[in-house]
NUDRENMAR-586175 format. One line per 8 residues: their letters; for each residue z, x, y of N, C-alpha, C. Coordinates in nm, 3 decimals, padded with zeros to 5 digits. Atoms other than C-alpha are relative to their C-alpha. Example, Ala and Ser with C-alpha at 12.3 -4.5 7.8 and 13.67 -1.06 7.14 Angstrom:
% NUDRENMAR-586175
AS) 00.000/00.089/-00.119/00.780/01.230/-00.450/00.000/00.090/00.120 | -00.006/-00.082/-00.119/00.714/01.367/-00.106/00.073/-00.077/00.109 $
***
This chain:
% NUDRENMAR-586175
MKLAMLSV) 00.083/-00.066/00.096/08.476/09.597/08.355/00.030/00.104/-00.031 | 00.006/-00.113/00.068/08.576/09.915/08.194/-00.067/-00.002/-00.100 | 00.110/-00.047/00.117/08.392/10.099/07.923/-00.060/-00.130/-00.071 | 00.055/00.117/00.069/08.197/09.802/07.833/00.047/-00.080/-00.020 | -00.102/00.117/00.010/08.452/09.560/07.860/-00.008/-00.095/00.051 | -00.039/00.048/-00.100/08.473/09.316/08.077/00.143/-00.151/00.013 | -00.095/00.078/00.000/08.809/09.117/08.151/00.065/-00.082/00.060 | 00.003/00.137/-00.095/08.895/08.785/08.282/00.139/-00.056/-00.076 $
DQEGPGII) -00.114/00.094/00.071/09.220/08.659/08.342/00.071/-00.129/00.044 | 00.010/00.127/00.055/09.283/08.313/08.257/00.118/-00.051/00.087 | -00.145/00.030/00.065/09.599/08.105/08.360/00.013/-00.024/-00.096 | -00.044/00.090/00.174/09.564/07.905/08.048/-00.027/00.106/-00.148 | -00.007/-00.025/00.119/09.430/08.092/07.805/00.047/00.135/00.023 | -00.052/-00.109/00.022/09.540/08.423/07.942/-00.096/00.105/00.031 | 00.053/-00.155/00.004/09.347/08.796/07.918/-00.147/-00.049/-00.088 | 00.101/00.036/00.115/08.979/08.728/07.750/-00.138/00.110/00.042 $
SVKWEYVT) 00.080/-00.201/-00.028/08.753/09.007/07.687/-00.112/-00.033/-00.058 | 00.072/00.060/00.041/08.409/08.970/07.623/-00.107/00.177/00.016 | 00.027/-00.187/-00.020/08.189/09.341/07.573/-00.127/00.007/00.091 | 00.088/00.027/-00.120/07.943/09.389/07.854/-00.149/-00.035/-00.032 | 00.167/00.039/00.040/07.634/09.363/07.658/-00.043/-00.118/-00.026 | 00.054/00.177/00.024/07.653/08.973/07.611/00.017/-00.143/00.124 | -00.024/00.063/-00.085/07.732/08.911/07.967/-00.104/00.043/00.125 | 00.101/00.040/-00.089/07.421/08.774/08.187/00.029/00.026/00.117 $
KIRSDKTF) -00.052/-00.001/-00.152/07.603/08.714/08.544/00.103/-00.024/-00.011 | -00.097/00.006/-00.045/07.869/08.736/08.698/00.004/-00.082/00.131 | -00.051/00.058/-00.049/08.043/08.592/08.992/00.114/-00.003/00.095 | -00.137/-00.021/-00.051/08.332/08.636/09.207/-00.017/00.043/00.130 | 00.073/-00.055/-00.195/08.405/08.581/09.638/00.114/00.064/-00.013 | -00.080/-00.165/-00.058/08.713/08.895/09.562/-00.068/00.122/00.021 | 00.057/-00.130/-00.024/08.681/09.212/09.643/-00.021/00.081/-00.143 | -00.059/-00.113/00.043/08.645/09.513/09.426/-00.127/00.181/00.007 $
QVTMKDGL) 00.044/-00.117/-00.033/08.503/09.876/09.392/-00.121/00.020/-00.192 | 00.046/00.000/00.142/08.188/09.877/09.195/-00.078/00.070/-00.042 | 00.030/-00.173/00.018/08.037/10.227/09.000/-00.113/-00.070/-00.088 | 00.175/00.023/00.080/07.620/10.201/08.914/00.000/00.156/-00.079 | 00.058/-00.062/00.101/07.486/10.405/08.692/00.001/00.129/00.111 | 00.039/-00.057/-00.087/07.368/10.577/08.975/00.107/00.102/00.077 | -00.095/-00.047/-00.107/07.719/10.763/09.091/00.093/-00.111/00.125 | 00.035/00.052/-00.167/07.685/10.508/09.388/00.161/-00.121/-00.030 $
VLITRLDS) -00.039/00.100/-00.037/08.013/10.324/09.479/00.021/-00.062/00.097 | -00.005/00.152/-00.098/08.033/09.985/09.638/00.159/-00.030/00.024 | -00.090/00.052/00.014/08.318/09.823/09.781/-00.012/-00.107/00.094 | 00.097/00.079/00.010/08.188/09.473/09.729/00.015/-00.150/-00.010 | -00.011/00.106/00.116/08.207/09.095/09.607/-00.124/00.025/-00.039 | 00.083/00.097/00.174/07.985/09.024/09.311/-00.051/-00.196/00.034 | 00.118/00.056/-00.059/07.810/08.779/09.521/-00.124/-00.015/00.023 | 00.086/-00.019/00.039/07.528/08.656/09.567/-00.118/00.075/00.053 $
SFFVITEN) 00.062/-00.048/-00.141/07.376/08.850/09.847/00.047/00.175/-00.113 | 00.060/-00.127/00.062/07.489/09.165/09.616/-00.082/00.036/-00.110 | 00.102/00.002/00.114/07.233/09.064/09.372/-00.169/00.015/-00.037 | 00.201/00.022/-00.025/06.949/08.953/09.521/00.008/00.071/00.115 | 00.035/-00.079/-00.088/07.003/09.128/09.861/-00.027/00.215/-00.049 | -00.006/-00.178/00.010/07.070/09.482/09.725/-00.102/00.006/-00.123 | 00.129/-00.059/00.086/06.837/09.445/09.411/00.102/00.106/-00.116 | -00.049/-00.111/00.119/07.097/09.557/09.180/-00.019/-00.114/-00.112 $
TIDNIVEI) -00.030/00.110/00.121/07.168/09.416/08.828/00.047/00.005/-00.110 | -00.191/-00.026/00.076/07.443/09.367/08.566/-00.033/00.165/-00.100 | 00.031/-00.064/00.070/07.242/09.667/08.371/00.082/00.129/00.117 | -00.038/-00.081/-00.113/07.343/09.911/08.664/00.116/00.009/-00.011 | -00.097/00.023/-00.045/07.692/09.855/08.685/00.045/00.051/-00.125 | -00.057/-00.045/00.038/07.914/10.091/08.462/00.166/-00.008/-00.004 | -00.170/00.043/00.014/08.268/09.989/08.610/-00.002/-00.124/00.141 | -00.017/00.105/00.025/08.394/09.675/08.721/00.182/00.021/00.074 $
VRLKGKFL) -00.161/-00.028/-00.069/08.758/09.740/08.966/00.054/-00.140/00.114 | -00.071/00.083/-00.106/08.954/09.496/09.111/00.079/00.022/00.110 | -00.088/-00.036/-00.047/09.124/09.562/09.440/00.117/-00.078/00.083 | -00.075/00.022/-00.031/09.418/09.428/09.472/00.141/00.035/00.078 | -00.070/-00.073/-00.040/09.685/09.423/09.664/00.139/00.092/00.031 | -00.138/-00.076/00.100/10.015/09.509/09.524/-00.022/00.124/-00.073 | -00.024/-00.163/00.106/10.143/09.819/09.423/-00.058/00.041/-00.119 | -00.015/-00.056/00.123/10.198/09.814/09.115/-00.153/-00.130/-00.086 $
QRMSGDVS) 00.121/00.107/00.040/09.886/09.549/09.053/-00.132/00.111/-00.010 | 00.130/00.008/-00.054/09.683/09.842/09.174/00.031/00.145/-00.105 | -00.022/-00.105/00.088/09.809/10.111/08.877/-00.020/-00.085/-00.114 | 00.046/00.051/00.122/09.739/10.137/08.569/00.011/00.163/-00.083 | 00.007/-00.137/00.092/09.773/10.425/08.268/00.096/-00.052/-00.187 | -00.029/-00.022/00.072/09.951/10.496/07.970/00.128/00.066/-00.063 | -00.150/-00.017/00.099/10.249/10.589/07.724/-00.029/00.007/-00.128 | 00.067/-00.066/00.048/10.242/10.821/07.510/00.155/00.049/-00.136 $
LGFNYAKS) -00.132/-00.072/00.078/10.548/10.892/07.137/-00.057/00.094/-00.154 | -00.115/-00.033/00.135/10.544/11.143/06.854/00.034/00.112/-00.089 | -00.142/-00.106/00.091/10.722/11.286/06.582/-00.095/00.104/-00.084 | 00.059/-00.080/00.187/10.595/11.560/06.249/00.111/00.076/-00.019 | -00.072/-00.111/00.097/10.784/11.711/05.984/-00.063/00.004/-00.070 | 00.128/-00.084/00.075/10.644/11.951/05.761/00.185/-00.003/-00.104 | -00.106/-00.064/00.062/10.957/12.004/05.438/-00.018/00.111/-00.039 | 00.059/-00.169/00.040/10.795/12.293/05.316/00.090/00.079/00.096 $
SDIYTFNF) -00.067/-00.120/-00.059/10.871/12.453/05.624/00.048/-00.028/00.093 | -00.094/00.064/-00.062/11.111/12.298/05.798/-00.007/00.037/00.165 | 00.075/-00.019/-00.131/10.912/12.263/06.081/00.046/-00.204/00.041 | -00.011/00.116/-00.007/10.965/11.924/06.289/-00.051/00.008/00.186 | 00.056/00.020/-00.118/10.737/11.833/06.601/00.000/-00.108/00.073 | 00.023/00.115/-00.096/10.824/11.589/06.908/-00.086/-00.019/00.092 | 00.035/-00.028/-00.140/10.593/11.488/07.166/-00.034/-00.147/00.084 | -00.014/00.096/-00.074/10.605/11.314/07.481/-00.129/00.015/00.145 $
AGNATYRI) 00.058/00.052/-00.080/10.306/11.192/07.710/00.021/-00.153/00.093 | -00.014/00.134/-00.079/10.279/10.950/07.962/-00.133/00.037/00.155 | 00.192/-00.018/-00.104/09.914/10.920/08.271/00.072/-00.117/00.052 | 00.059/00.059/-00.111/09.949/10.699/08.611/-00.095/00.005/00.066 | 00.027/-00.034/-00.074/09.716/10.636/08.781/-00.075/-00.093/00.174 | -00.017/00.151/-00.108/09.726/10.430/09.170/-00.222/00.028/00.014 | 00.155/-00.018/-00.013/09.338/10.390/09.254/-00.021/-00.097/00.158 | 00.054/00.057/-00.084/09.191/10.291/09.630/-00.088/00.021/00.004 $
PKNELTLR) 00.266/-00.043/-00.075/08.817/10.267/09.793/00.029/00.150/-00.045 | 00.052/-00.073/-00.036/08.701/10.534/09.650/00.113/00.182/-00.003 | -00.121/-00.088/00.061/09.030/10.751/09.561/00.059/-00.022/-00.094 | -00.091/00.002/00.130/09.272/10.813/09.272/00.127/00.071/-00.008 | -00.211/-00.060/-00.070/09.619/10.959/09.328/00.018/-00.006/-00.161 | -00.048/-00.018/00.097/09.748/11.056/08.929/00.102/00.130/-00.082 | -00.104/-00.102/00.047/10.048/11.136/08.754/00.064/00.041/-00.108 | 00.002/-00.014/00.116/10.051/11.336/08.405/00.136/00.063/00.011 $
LNTVITKS) -00.157/-00.107/00.023/10.364/11.454/08.236/-00.080/00.020/-00.150 | -00.037/-00.024/00.143/10.307/11.632/07.874/00.134/00.080/-00.060 | -00.075/-00.051/00.090/10.567/11.756/07.650/00.017/00.038/-00.148 | 00.068/00.045/00.180/10.576/11.919/07.295/00.112/00.126/-00.014 | -00.086/-00.095/-00.034/10.875/12.066/07.192/00.038/-00.027/-00.188 | 00.057/00.027/00.128/10.874/12.225/06.835/00.098/00.115/-00.101 | -00.064/-00.018/00.012/11.165/12.347/06.647/-00.037/00.033/-00.142 | 00.029/-00.117/00.191/11.195/12.606/06.256/00.181/-00.089/-00.021 $
GTDSAAAK) -00.132/00.047/00.045/11.557/12.476/06.096/00.017/00.129/00.000 | -00.089/-00.135/00.023/11.618/12.849/06.072/-00.030/00.066/00.144 | -00.049/-00.020/-00.212/11.598/12.892/06.452/00.025/-00.066/00.095 | -00.020/00.045/-00.032/11.814/12.844/06.631/-00.076/-00.095/00.178 | 00.099/00.067/-00.091/11.568/12.804/06.962/-00.175/-00.086/-00.001 | 00.106/00.106/00.045/11.311/12.538/06.974/-00.158/00.098/00.098 | 00.103/-00.066/-00.056/10.948/12.638/07.129/-00.035/-00.134/00.074 | 00.038/00.116/-00.051/10.873/12.411/07.409/-00.183/00.020/00.088 $
KKDISIGY) 00.127/-00.013/-00.102/10.547/12.336/07.618/-00.022/-00.157/00.066 | 00.044/00.196/-00.072/10.579/12.046/07.886/-00.107/00.039/00.227 | 00.042/00.040/-00.071/10.353/11.984/08.170/-00.010/-00.063/00.078 | -00.007/00.161/-00.105/10.369/11.765/08.495/-00.111/00.068/00.100 | 00.156/-00.038/-00.074/10.082/11.753/08.770/-00.003/-00.153/00.089 | 00.078/00.087/-00.116/09.994/11.542/09.055/-00.087/00.032/00.038 | 00.134/-00.033/-00.042/09.658/11.502/09.114/-00.068/-00.095/00.058 | 00.080/00.100/-00.070/09.437/11.352/09.359/-00.186/-00.022/-00.003 $
LRRLENSF) 00.139/00.032/00.052/09.032/11.251/09.300/-00.067/-00.036/00.098 | 00.067/00.101/-00.053/08.778/11.141/09.544/-00.196/00.007/00.018 | 00.099/00.037/00.044/08.461/11.043/09.488/-00.089/-00.032/00.121 | 00.129/-00.005/-00.162/08.136/11.118/09.698/-00.127/-00.035/-00.049 | 00.209/00.141/00.064/07.771/10.994/09.668/-00.086/00.135/-00.036 | -00.005/-00.028/00.107/07.597/11.111/09.453/00.008/00.069/-00.157 | -00.066/-00.050/00.015/07.783/11.166/09.214/00.149/00.070/-00.065 | -00.035/-00.123/-00.019/07.956/11.450/09.347/00.156/-00.041/00.014 $
FAGSQLGW) -00.106/00.071/-00.010/08.344/11.426/09.383/00.104/00.191/00.020 | -00.066/-00.100/-00.093/08.624/11.671/09.514/00.172/-00.039/-00.029 | -00.142/00.060/00.020/09.009/11.659/09.425/00.080/00.178/00.014 | -00.115/-00.046/00.080/09.313/11.868/09.360/00.106/-00.012/-00.039 | -00.066/00.007/00.090/09.612/11.901/09.186/00.125/00.117/00.046 | -00.088/-00.042/-00.021/09.983/12.006/09.224/00.078/-00.016/-00.105 | -00.022/00.053/00.103/10.144/12.080/08.903/00.089/00.181/-00.030 | -00.086/-00.056/00.063/10.440/12.296/08.663/-00.030/-00.001/-00.114 $
QQNTELGL) 00.033/-00.078/00.192/10.399/12.460/08.288/00.135/00.031/-00.005 | -00.077/-00.095/00.119/10.626/12.597/08.070/-00.070/-00.003/-00.130 | 00.033/-00.048/00.101/10.535/12.769/07.765/00.044/00.116/-00.098 | -00.083/-00.066/00.049/10.752/12.952/07.577/-00.029/00.071/-00.144 | 00.080/-00.039/00.129/10.541/13.033/07.286/-00.046/00.132/00.081 | 00.077/-00.136/-00.090/10.303/13.250/07.555/00.100/00.077/00.085 | -00.119/-00.116/-00.094/10.657/13.429/07.720/-00.037/-00.120/00.145 | 00.020/00.057/-00.129/10.595/13.171/08.024/00.070/-00.084/00.035 $
RSRFALNG) -00.156/00.112/-00.034/10.931/13.017/08.178/-00.055/-00.107/00.118 | 00.039/00.119/-00.076/10.781/12.836/08.461/-00.163/00.077/00.114 | 00.083/-00.070/-00.091/10.433/12.856/08.645/-00.018/-00.149/00.124 | 00.078/00.072/-00.091/10.343/12.653/08.998/-00.103/00.035/00.031 | 00.103/-00.035/-00.013/10.023/12.614/09.035/-00.096/-00.158/00.136 | 00.110/00.110/-00.157/09.749/12.430/09.355/-00.100/00.037/-00.079 | 00.121/-00.025/00.066/09.480/12.412/09.214/-00.157/-00.115/00.120 | 00.152/00.074/-00.136/09.101/12.264/09.428/-00.060/00.045/-00.112 $
MAGKIPII) 00.124/-00.043/00.048/08.822/12.205/09.243/-00.117/-00.111/00.059 | 00.109/00.065/-00.019/08.463/12.039/09.297/-00.075/00.054/-00.042 | 00.093/00.032/00.143/08.203/11.901/09.080/-00.104/-00.115/00.007 | 00.096/00.168/00.028/07.974/11.630/08.976/00.064/-00.064/-00.160 | 00.038/00.071/00.198/07.932/11.380/08.642/-00.106/-00.027/00.035 | 00.172/00.062/00.034/07.598/11.355/08.574/00.033/-00.085/-00.140 | 00.034/00.120/00.107/07.653/11.150/08.280/00.092/-00.118/00.016 | -00.084/00.155/-00.009/07.831/10.775/08.339/-00.053/-00.112/-00.010 $
NNHRRLLT) 00.072/00.180/00.085/07.742/10.499/08.133/00.162/-00.068/-00.042 | -00.126/00.158/00.083/07.947/10.165/07.926/00.032/00.168/-00.113 | -00.074/-00.053/00.193/08.033/10.460/07.634/00.063/00.108/00.056 | -00.030/-00.119/-00.044/08.039/10.803/07.807/00.024/00.017/00.119 | -00.052/-00.052/-00.229/08.146/11.007/08.113/00.009/00.142/-00.002 | 00.055/-00.056/-00.026/08.039/11.329/08.157/00.100/00.114/00.124 | -00.066/-00.045/-00.120/08.268/11.563/08.413/-00.013/00.141/-00.001 | -00.038/-00.083/00.001/08.215/11.859/08.531/00.075/00.127/00.122 $
GIGLSLNE) 00.027/-00.007/-00.170/08.307/12.095/08.833/00.092/00.193/-00.035 | -00.066/-00.166/-00.052/08.488/12.497/08.952/00.034/-00.046/00.106 | -00.131/-00.008/-00.035/08.769/12.584/09.127/00.063/00.067/00.083 | -00.098/-00.148/00.006/09.003/12.835/09.239/00.168/-00.118/-00.053 | -00.142/-00.024/00.040/09.395/12.833/09.117/00.087/00.045/00.089 | -00.177/-00.096/-00.123/09.733/12.990/09.355/00.066/-00.066/-00.112 | -00.119/-00.004/00.107/09.943/13.004/09.076/00.173/00.082/00.082 | -00.154/-00.080/00.034/10.349/13.173/09.084/00.069/-00.056/-00.110 $
EQSNESNN) -00.013/-00.007/00.189/10.449/13.256/08.705/00.099/00.051/-00.041 | -00.168/-00.083/00.030/10.808/13.353/08.575/00.016/00.029/-00.191 | 00.036/-00.045/00.158/10.770/13.525/08.225/00.192/-00.036/-00.088 | -00.080/00.078/00.045/11.033/13.464/08.016/00.193/00.101/-00.006 | -00.147/-00.056/-00.020/11.266/13.776/08.044/00.022/00.099/00.117 | -00.019/-00.075/-00.125/11.212/13.837/08.402/00.062/-00.158/00.096 | -00.008/00.096/-00.075/11.402/13.600/08.695/-00.097/00.002/00.129 | 00.054/00.010/-00.120/11.136/13.703/08.927/-00.196/-00.076/-00.031 $
YKTNLESL) 00.158/00.030/00.059/10.753/13.539/08.988/-00.116/00.047/00.056 | 00.064/-00.134/00.011/10.475/13.742/09.004/-00.123/-00.153/00.061 | 00.040/00.046/-00.077/10.195/13.545/09.225/-00.166/00.022/-00.064 | 00.151/-00.027/00.087/09.785/13.499/09.068/-00.041/-00.120/00.088 | 00.155/-00.006/-00.064/09.438/13.411/09.230/-00.068/-00.032/-00.098 | 00.087/-00.056/00.127/09.225/13.292/08.939/-00.104/-00.153/00.069 | 00.149/00.149/00.015/08.880/13.058/08.980/00.050/-00.079/-00.170 | -00.057/00.090/00.116/08.883/12.798/08.706/-00.149/-00.087/00.000 $
AAIQFKEF) 00.141/00.052/-00.040/08.576/12.608/08.630/00.031/-00.166/-00.184 | -00.012/00.097/00.071/08.628/12.245/08.355/-00.122/-00.134/-00.035 | 00.126/00.105/00.106/08.420/12.041/08.116/00.077/-00.098/-00.034 | -00.047/00.123/00.028/08.578/11.653/08.061/-00.128/-00.001/-00.066 | 00.105/00.141/00.101/08.407/11.413/07.766/00.084/-00.122/-00.031 | -00.063/00.125/00.096/08.483/11.082/07.700/-00.088/-00.092/-00.031 | 00.046/00.079/00.032/08.350/10.878/07.475/00.090/-00.120/-00.071 | -00.046/00.116/00.000/08.405/10.475/07.410/-00.034/-00.048/-00.068 $
RYSFPKLS) 00.108/00.103/00.126/08.330/10.252/07.119/00.078/-00.148/-00.002 | -00.146/00.043/00.075/08.431/09.948/07.134/-00.020/-00.175/-00.078 | 00.066/00.068/00.104/08.298/09.753/06.799/00.116/00.011/-00.090 | -00.146/-00.011/00.065/08.577/09.710/06.560/-00.010/00.148/-00.094 | -00.128/-00.008/-00.088/08.772/09.907/06.549/-00.014/00.095/00.128 | -00.036/-00.096/-00.102/08.812/10.025/06.895/00.013/00.141/00.027 | -00.034/-00.185/00.043/08.746/10.409/06.927/00.023/00.066/00.116 | 00.033/-00.113/-00.115/08.800/10.680/07.216/00.042/00.095/-00.051 $
IDVLYTIF) -00.097/-00.067/00.027/08.807/10.991/07.214/-00.085/00.111/00.130 | 00.002/-00.049/-00.149/08.884/11.239/07.541/00.078/00.137/-00.034 | 00.032/-00.199/00.022/08.789/11.635/07.547/00.019/00.090/00.140 | 00.073/-00.098/-00.105/08.866/11.882/07.839/00.035/00.114/-00.033 | -00.009/-00.132/00.052/08.832/12.198/07.846/00.007/00.094/00.180 | 00.036/-00.020/-00.161/08.905/12.397/08.150/00.089/00.174/-00.067 | -00.029/-00.169/-00.012/08.933/12.821/08.205/-00.001/00.086/00.102 | -00.009/-00.036/-00.178/09.076/13.073/08.464/00.034/00.109/-00.012 $
PSLTDWGR) 00.028/-00.163/00.012/08.921/13.401/08.460/00.068/00.036/00.143 | -00.148/-00.075/-00.095/09.255/13.597/08.708/-00.129/00.042/00.123 | 00.069/-00.120/-00.079/09.076/13.747/09.056/00.092/00.112/00.019 | -00.138/-00.053/-00.015/09.414/13.894/09.104/00.090/00.096/-00.121 | 00.027/-00.062/00.119/09.432/14.045/08.749/-00.089/-00.022/-00.048 | 00.147/-00.006/00.096/09.049/14.137/08.649/00.038/00.072/-00.107 | 00.002/-00.031/00.171/09.043/14.104/08.298/00.081/-00.139/-00.037 | -00.056/00.136/00.060/09.280/13.813/08.227/-00.128/-00.102/-00.006 $
LRSEFQLN) 00.004/00.163/00.013/09.195/13.488/08.122/00.081/-00.046/-00.076 | -00.147/00.096/00.008/09.367/13.215/08.063/-00.123/-00.131/-00.062 | 00.079/00.107/00.040/09.215/12.861/07.878/00.053/-00.079/-00.010 | -00.120/00.077/00.056/09.379/12.515/07.776/-00.118/-00.105/-00.062 | 00.082/00.084/00.083/09.225/12.282/07.572/00.010/-00.082/-00.075 | -00.073/00.070/-00.007/09.299/11.955/07.494/-00.102/-00.086/-00.066 | 00.058/00.160/00.034/09.190/11.622/07.241/00.075/-00.102/-00.052 | -00.082/00.150/-00.016/09.351/11.289/07.214/-00.110/-00.034/-00.075 $
TSVEVFKD) 00.069/00.107/00.106/09.178/11.057/06.986/00.093/-00.109/-00.066 | -00.084/00.130/00.012/09.276/10.684/06.989/-00.089/-00.056/-00.119 | 00.069/00.147/00.106/09.214/10.356/06.715/00.076/-00.107/00.086 | -00.014/00.096/00.012/09.313/10.020/06.861/00.093/-00.143/-00.090 | -00.051/00.118/00.110/09.568/09.839/06.624/00.033/-00.115/00.062 | 00.026/00.147/-00.089/09.645/09.545/06.868/00.028/-00.026/00.154 | 00.015/00.021/-00.077/09.614/09.443/07.169/00.108/00.093/00.089 | -00.034/-00.156/-00.055/09.731/09.771/07.394/00.120/00.098/-00.055 $
FNVGLSFY) -00.038/-00.045/00.106/09.844/09.909/07.101/-00.023/00.105/-00.058 | 00.115/-00.142/00.058/09.665/10.237/06.985/00.090/00.115/-00.092 | 00.000/-00.119/00.067/09.727/10.536/06.723/-00.066/00.083/00.016 | 00.117/-00.129/00.008/09.551/10.872/06.704/00.057/00.088/-00.029 | -00.071/-00.117/00.016/09.605/11.223/06.683/-00.063/00.071/00.152 | 00.047/-00.064/-00.119/09.576/11.490/06.970/00.052/00.123/-00.072 | -00.061/-00.123/00.029/09.570/11.836/06.969/-00.044/00.096/00.142 | 00.034/-00.028/-00.080/09.585/12.107/07.224/00.052/00.153/-00.058 $
DSYDNRPP) 00.029/-00.110/-00.005/09.472/12.476/07.241/00.038/00.110/00.137 | -00.027/-00.030/-00.115/09.673/12.725/07.516/-00.041/00.114/-00.085 | 00.060/-00.167/00.010/09.516/13.111/07.546/-00.004/00.048/00.090 | -00.012/-00.100/-00.070/09.577/13.388/07.727/00.067/00.125/-00.073 | 00.038/-00.099/00.060/09.465/13.720/07.638/00.134/00.088/00.017 | -00.153/-00.079/-00.066/09.762/13.889/07.869/00.088/-00.081/00.032 | -00.091/00.134/-00.004/10.034/13.631/07.809/00.155/00.110/00.089 | -00.126/-00.116/-00.038/10.346/13.735/08.043/00.131/00.047/-00.132 $
EGAASKND) -00.143/-00.107/00.057/10.657/13.965/07.928/00.050/-00.128/-00.129 | -00.085/00.142/00.121/10.859/13.787/07.577/-00.154/-00.066/-00.037 | 00.054/00.074/00.106/10.589/13.598/07.444/-00.072/00.061/-00.175 | 00.014/-00.012/00.158/10.518/13.559/07.066/-00.124/-00.036/-00.021 | 00.121/00.023/-00.006/10.159/13.477/07.105/-00.033/00.046/00.044 | 00.102/-00.025/-00.072/09.802/13.498/07.269/00.013/-00.155/00.037 | 00.101/00.111/-00.012/09.710/13.116/07.153/00.154/-00.041/-00.066 | -00.056/00.044/00.037/09.972/12.872/07.149/-00.149/-00.146/-00.070 $
FSFNFTIT) 00.058/00.108/00.079/09.852/12.515/06.948/00.031/-00.072/-00.099 | -00.126/00.121/00.014/09.975/12.171/06.838/-00.081/-00.102/-00.036 | 00.012/00.081/-00.011/09.891/11.867/06.659/00.065/-00.054/-00.070 | -00.086/00.115/-00.008/10.049/11.557/06.673/-00.117/-00.129/00.016 | 00.110/00.153/00.024/09.964/11.208/06.554/00.085/-00.090/00.109 | 00.019/00.053/-00.007/10.037/10.957/06.812/00.054/-00.127/00.007 | -00.014/00.144/-00.049/10.156/10.557/06.924/-00.004/00.017/00.188 | -00.002/00.053/-00.132/10.035/10.470/07.260/-00.004/-00.174/00.026 $
YKFNK) -00.059/00.096/-00.034/10.121/10.191/07.478/-00.105/00.018/00.128 | 00.012/-00.086/-00.104/09.864/10.161/07.732/-00.013/-00.162/00.109 | 00.039/00.141/-00.079/09.881/09.922/08.076/-00.072/-00.037/00.089 | 00.142/00.139/-00.188/09.672/09.721/08.362/-00.121/00.078/-00.043 | 00.133/-00.054/-00.024/09.350/09.879/08.188/-00.123/-00.074/00.000 $
***
């Protein structure tokens, strides 16, 4: 059960989905990772002892994930493609994004890839924004979490040819229910960056603060909104401030396929040498396929 929707895979009719608000009783002898409203994460069977001995109720459950043995069955994610063209300005934008999450009890490993290429018919060079990262998250008691991320970035509009970053973060999930999530965290980022105009790398140490909000609606049509905002005040280059904002919206058109809009805004008040601007942003229309959701 995810995002207020219970999915049951049966041999005959296939996957049957039921809104969680209509479920009054559930039983299974399989092993699940169950997340409660108070942030408690349990590895348990959904048998009579779970509901009677622990006094748990249906209303207190916000997520149920089957702990399957096979590697591919533990993975979930999505792939998105988008393309925009404006004849008046002769500018086209292509974007590709992919996410894959591998889950084991109380731990998540996530691979993310995002590419946006913008080109004007009057300019021989294309502006490129690329991000790839692998992240780890560990759920702790009382809705706390700890995590780390290793990533690489490129943004030619901001003068960034290459940035390798290692981030560490801890925080809390103050809101978690069947329709929304709110995650907050703080940490540090150690990175090496190379500008468009240089072959040398510069080492930076930054603090970071992040907030992520997700909203889900499963009445027709099915809607989702995902917002992530992160700021990076520099500790080694005092006064420098970077920020990353990402907004993704989607509407399900038919099973596992969604259409939506994505928006990003990258800001650096002291961008690397060769930057065309301190700010880079883009709107994109996307088509998304979700697997093992």
